[in-house]
C-alpha positions in Angstrom: 189.6 -120.0 -56.6 188.7 -120.0 -52.8 185.5 -118.6 -50.9 187.4 -115.8 -49.6 188.4 -114.5 -53.1 184.9 -114.9 -54.3 183.7 -112.9 -51.4 186.1 -110.0 -52.1 184.8 -109.9 -55.7 181.3 -109.7 -54.5 182.1 -106.8 -52.3 183.6 -105.0 -55.3 180.6 -105.9 -57.5 178.3 -104.0 -55.1 180.7 -101.1 -54.2 178.0 -98.7 -55.5 174.9 -100.7 -54.6 172.7 -97.8 -53.9 173.6 -95.1 -56.3 171.0 -94.3 -58.8 168.0 -95.3 -57.0 167.0 -91.5 -56.6 163.7 -90.4 -58.4 164.1 -86.7 -59.0 161.3 -84.7 -59.8 161.8 -83.7 -63.4 160.7 -84.2 -67.0 162.4 -86.8 -69.0 165.0 -84.8 -70.7 166.9 -83.4 -67.6 167.0 -85.8 -64.9 169.4 -88.3 -63.2 168.8 -91.8 -64.2 166.5 -94.2 -62.4 168.3 -97.4 -61.7 169.9 -99.5 -58.7 173.6 -99.2 -59.7 175.8 -102.0 -59.0 179.0 -103.5 -60.4 177.9 -106.7 -62.3 181.5 -107.1 -63.7 181.5 -103.7 -65.3 178.0 -102.5 -65.6 177.4 -99.1 -64.3 173.7 -98.4 -64.8 172.4 -102.1 -65.4 171.8 -104.0 -62.0 173.7 -107.1 -61.1 171.4 -109.8 -59.3 174.0 -110.8 -57.0 173.8 -109.6 -53.4 176.5 -108.6 -50.8 177.7 -111.5 -48.5 176.4 -111.3 -45.1 178.0 -108.6 -42.9 179.7 -107.0 -45.9 179.5 -103.0 -46.1 180.0 -100.6 -48.9 179.8 -97.1 -49.9 180.3 -94.9 -52.9 180.2 -91.4 -54.4 179.0 -90.9 -57.9 178.8 -88.0 -60.1 176.3 -88.0 -63.2 176.2 -85.3 -65.9 173.7 -84.7 -68.6 174.3 -82.4 -71.3 171.1 -81.3 -73.4 170.5 -79.7 -76.7 169.0 -76.1 -75.7 166.0 -74.7 -77.2 166.3 -71.4 -78.6 165.0 -68.1 -77.5 163.0 -67.6 -80.5 161.3 -71.0 -80.2 160.6 -70.5 -76.5 159.0 -67.1 -77.3 156.9 -68.6 -80.0 155.7 -71.3 -78.0 154.9 -68.8 -75.1 152.8 -66.7 -77.7 150.9 -69.9 -78.6 150.2 -70.5 -74.7 152.5 -73.6 -74.7 154.6 -74.1 -71.5 158.0 -75.2 -72.8 161.3 -75.0 -70.7 164.9 -75.3 -71.8 167.4 -76.9 -69.4 171.0 -76.7 -70.4 172.3 -79.6 -68.1 172.2 -81.5 -65.1 174.8 -82.5 -62.4 173.8 -85.3 -59.8 176.1 -86.1 -57.0 175.2 -88.9 -54.9 176.3 -90.6 -51.7 175.3 -94.5 -51.2 175.8 -97.1 -48.9 174.7 -100.9 -48.7 174.8 -103.6 -46.0 174.6 -107.5 -46.5 172.0 -108.5 -43.8 172.5 -112.1 -45.0 173.8 -113.5 -48.2 170.6 -113.2 -49.9 169.3 -109.9 -48.4 171.0 -106.3 -49.3 169.8 -103.3 -47.7 171.0 -99.9 -49.0 170.3 -96.1 -49.4 171.0 -93.3 -51.8 171.1 -89.6 -51.2 171.6 -87.2 -54.0 172.5 -83.6 -54.6 171.0 -82.3 -57.7 171.8 -79.2 -59.8 170.0 -78.2 -63.0 171.6 -75.4 -64.9 170.4 -72.9 -67.6 166.7 -73.0 -66.9 164.8 -70.9 -69.4 161.1 -70.5 -70.6 159.2 -68.2 -72.8 157.0 -65.5 -71.2 154.2 -63.5 -72.8 153.5 -60.1 -70.9 150.4 -58.0 -71.3 150.3 -54.8 -69.6 147.1 -52.9 -68.9 147.2 -49.9 -71.0 146.6 -46.4 -69.3 144.1 -43.9 -70.2 145.4 -41.2 -72.6 145.6 -37.7 -71.2 143.5 -35.0 -72.7 145.2 -33.4 -75.6 147.4 -36.4 -76.2 148.8 -36.1 -79.7 150.4 -39.4 -79.9 149.7 -40.9 -83.5 147.9 -44.0 -84.1 150.8 -45.9 -85.5 152.9 -45.1 -82.6 150.2 -46.2 -80.2 149.9 -49.6 -82.1 153.7 -50.2 -81.9 153.8 -49.5 -78.2 150.9 -51.9 -77.6 152.5 -54.5 -79.8 155.6 -54.1 -77.7 153.9 -54.4 -74.4 152.5 -58.1 -75.8 155.6 -59.2 -77.4 156.6 -62.6 -76.1 160.0 -62.7 -74.2 162.4 -65.3 -72.7 162.9 -65.4 -69.0 166.4 -66.6 -67.9 165.6 -68.3 -64.6 169.0 -69.7 -63.7 170.0 -72.7 -61.9 168.1 -74.8 -59.4 170.1 -76.8 -56.8 169.7 -78.5 -53.6 169.7 -81.8 -51.6 167.5 -84.4 -53.3 165.0 -87.2 -52.1 166.4 -90.1 -50.0 165.9 -93.6 -51.4 165.9 -96.8 -49.2 165.9 -100.1 -50.9 166.2 -103.8 -50.3 167.3 -106.6 -52.7 166.3 -110.2 -52.1 168.1 -112.9 -54.1 165.8 -116.0 -54.6 167.6 -117.7 -57.1 171.4 -118.6 -56.8 174.1 -118.6 -54.1 178.0 -118.4 -53.9 178.5 -121.4 -56.4 175.8 -120.4 -59.1 176.3 -118.9 -62.4 172.7 -117.7 -62.5 171.0 -115.5 -60.1 167.6 -113.7 -59.9 166.8 -110.9 -57.4 163.7 -109.0 -56.3 164.0 -105.2 -55.7 161.9 -103.1 -53.4 162.4 -99.4 -52.7 160.8 -96.2 -50.9 161.7 -92.8 -51.9 161.1 -90.2 -49.0 160.6 -86.5 -49.7 163.6 -85.1 -48.0 164.6 -82.8 -51.0 164.2 -79.3 -51.4 160.9 -78.0 -53.0 161.3 -74.3 -52.5 164.2 -73.1 -54.5 163.5 -69.9 -56.3 164.7 -68.6 -59.7 166.7 -65.6 -60.3 163.5 -63.7 -60.8 162.4 -64.6 -57.5 159.7 -66.9 -58.1 159.5 -70.6 -56.9 160.6 -73.0 -59.4 157.7 -75.6 -60.7 158.2 -79.0 -59.0 159.7 -80.6 -62.1 162.7 -78.4 -61.6 163.2 -78.6 -58.0 165.9 -80.9 -56.4 163.1 -83.0 -54.5 159.6 -83.8 -55.3 157.8 -83.7 -52.0 156.1 -87.1 -52.9 156.3 -90.6 -51.4 157.3 -92.9 -54.2 157.3 -96.9 -54.1 159.8 -99.0 -56.3 159.7 -102.6 -57.4 161.6 -104.8 -59.9 163.8 -107.6 -60.8 167.4 -108.4 -61.8 169.0 -111.3 -63.6 172.7 -112.3 -63.9 174.2 -115.0 -65.9 177.9 -115.6 -65.6 180.4 -117.4 -67.7 184.2 -117.6 -67.3 185.3 -113.9 -67.5 182.0 -112.7 -69.1 178.7 -111.6 -67.4 175.2 -110.8 -68.7 173.2 -108.7 -66.5 169.7 -107.2 -66.9 167.0 -105.5 -64.6 163.6 -103.7 -64.8 162.5 -101.4 -62.2 159.2 -99.3 -61.7 158.3 -96.5 -59.7 155.0 -95.6 -58.6 154.9 -91.8 -58.1 152.8 -90.1 -55.5 151.5 -86.6 -55.3 153.9 -84.1 -54.2 154.8 -80.4 -53.9 152.7 -77.7 -55.4 149.9 -80.3 -56.1 152.2 -82.0 -58.8 152.7 -85.7 -59.8 156.0 -86.3 -61.6 154.7 -89.4 -63.2 155.6 -93.1 -63.0 159.0 -94.2 -64.3 159.9 -97.7 -65.9 163.7 -98.4 -66.1 164.9 -101.3 -68.3 168.7 -102.2 -68.9 170.9 -104.8 -70.2 174.8 -105.3 -70.3 177.4 -107.7 -71.4 180.7 -107.2 -69.5 184.1 -108.8 -69.5 186.6 -108.9 -66.6 190.4 -108.7 -67.8 192.5 -110.0 -64.8 195.1 -112.9 -64.0 195.9 -114.6 -60.9 199.6 -114.3 -59.8 201.1 -117.8 -58.3 203.8 -117.1 -55.6 206.9 -119.3 -56.1 207.6 -119.7 -52.3 204.0 -119.9 -51.0 202.1 -121.7 -54.1 198.9 -120.0 -53.6 197.0 -117.8 -56.0 196.0 -114.2 -55.2 193.9 -111.8 -57.3 195.5 -108.7 -58.6 194.0 -105.4 -59.5 191.8 -105.8 -62.8 190.0 -104.0 -65.5 186.3 -104.5 -66.5 184.8 -103.3 -69.7 181.2 -103.5 -70.7 178.6 -102.4 -73.2 175.1 -101.4 -72.0 171.5 -100.6 -73.4 169.8 -98.3 -70.8 166.2 -97.5 -71.4 163.7 -95.2 -69.5 160.1 -94.5 -69.8 158.4 -91.7 -67.9 154.8 -90.7 -67.8 153.5 -87.2 -68.2 154.0 -84.8 -65.4 150.6 -83.6 -64.0 149.8 -80.4 -62.1 146.3 -80.0 -60.3 145.3 -83.2 -62.3 146.2 -81.5 -65.7 148.7 -83.3 -67.7 151.7 -81.2 -69.1 151.8 -81.9 -72.8 156.0 -81.3 -73.0 156.9 -83.9 -70.2 157.6 -87.8 -70.4 158.5 -90.0 -73.1 161.1 -92.9 -73.8 164.9 -92.8 -74.2 167.5 -95.5 -74.9 171.1 -94.9 -74.4 174.1 -97.0 -75.6 176.6 -96.9 -73.0 180.2 -98.3 -73.2 181.8 -98.3 -69.7 185.2 -99.2 -67.9 185.9 -100.0 -64.4 189.3 -100.3 -62.4 189.1 -102.7 -59.6 192.1 -102.3 -57.0 193.5 -105.2 -55.1 192.8 -103.1 -52.0 189.0 -103.4 -52.3 187.9 -100.1 -54.0 187.0 -99.5 -57.6 186.7 -96.4 -59.8 184.6 -96.4 -63.2 183.3 -94.1 -66.0 180.3 -94.6 -68.3 179.3 -92.5 -71.5 175.8 -92.9 -72.8 174.6 -91.6 -76.1 171.0 -91.7 -77.0 170.1 -94.2 -79.7 166.2 -93.8 -79.5 164.5 -90.8 -78.5 160.8 -90.4 -78.2 159.9 -87.4 -76.1 156.6 -86.0 -75.7 155.9 -82.6 -77.1 159.0 -80.2 -77.0 161.9 -80.9 -74.5 165.6 -80.4 -74.2 166.8 -83.7 -75.7 170.0 -84.8 -74.0 173.2 -85.1 -76.1 175.2 -87.3 -73.8 175.0 -88.8 -70.2 178.2 -89.3 -68.3 178.9 -91.2 -65.0 182.0 -91.0 -62.9 182.3 -92.7 -59.6 184.3 -94.4 -56.8 183.4 -97.1 -54.4 185.0 -99.2 -51.7 184.1 -102.0 -49.5 184.1 -101.7 -45.6 184.9 -105.0 -43.7 184.3 -108.6 -45.4 181.3 -110.9 -45.4 181.1 -113.5 -42.8 
């Protein structure tokens, strides 16, 4: 295989190089995943350590869906009666645009810009209205008064509706310090910065401002650091990465908590080379990639005014089979379905049923 063919493969690998680095301001159970997504053969969430060739440019669009098990109205009301702040979120949609550029064969720069939507947000409320003085001669019975008083204090559920808007912009760099175009082992350093460009003023159907954990943006500056490792064999790739986000203080005196992302994937490329009878040279045709991933994420508690929110944060681990189609014209399309295999959430949260990624990416130009 010649060097130009290797370059074209590497461009496809990095076709969605920036997607997933967004750090949305939310509790663990209703957020887009944290992770610099690239095509390490077929892995979607796991990051490959292979950087773009010098001068190569890529862009991609990805949609992420998270469907949650909702918390019932009765449970929400009971928690509210006990003074516990518990929310239910039906689902999440995250549409992200990303692009990357190979500044050199060892250094890739990129960005991610998401549009975040959370649907079906509900919470328990406890209303207590001040009683007015009874007028003289009021003949209302004692039992009727107690029933009225109980009704005034009865816990209820507020249907807050959906929260959507532009999310926070993330800039990142990936520097490969082990490996080159002829290597089978690669190691890269990841550094990133999340900038508070997202909306933090979205209001609910009741006219109140959503808490920061349910806003599209966080209002905070966050820094990211991590490593990625890739080991390749003939047609098979093992990719793994870790990425840690240090959360800063954001809107409404809130801190969304640090995030630790850890992933591993084994992938296989199904392709064949076609030899022309007249020109006697090999060309790489369209191919399919299949992979199996383990995607883990730990999130710290959210704090508001320095007070830790008990029903936020925790640890999740997904098992995610994925498939990708790589066109010979330089674009690729992919899908990945993740199901939780480990759930260790703090307090009471809307735990995810599944997580689905669908995306398309393309290379603009080639490396030099």
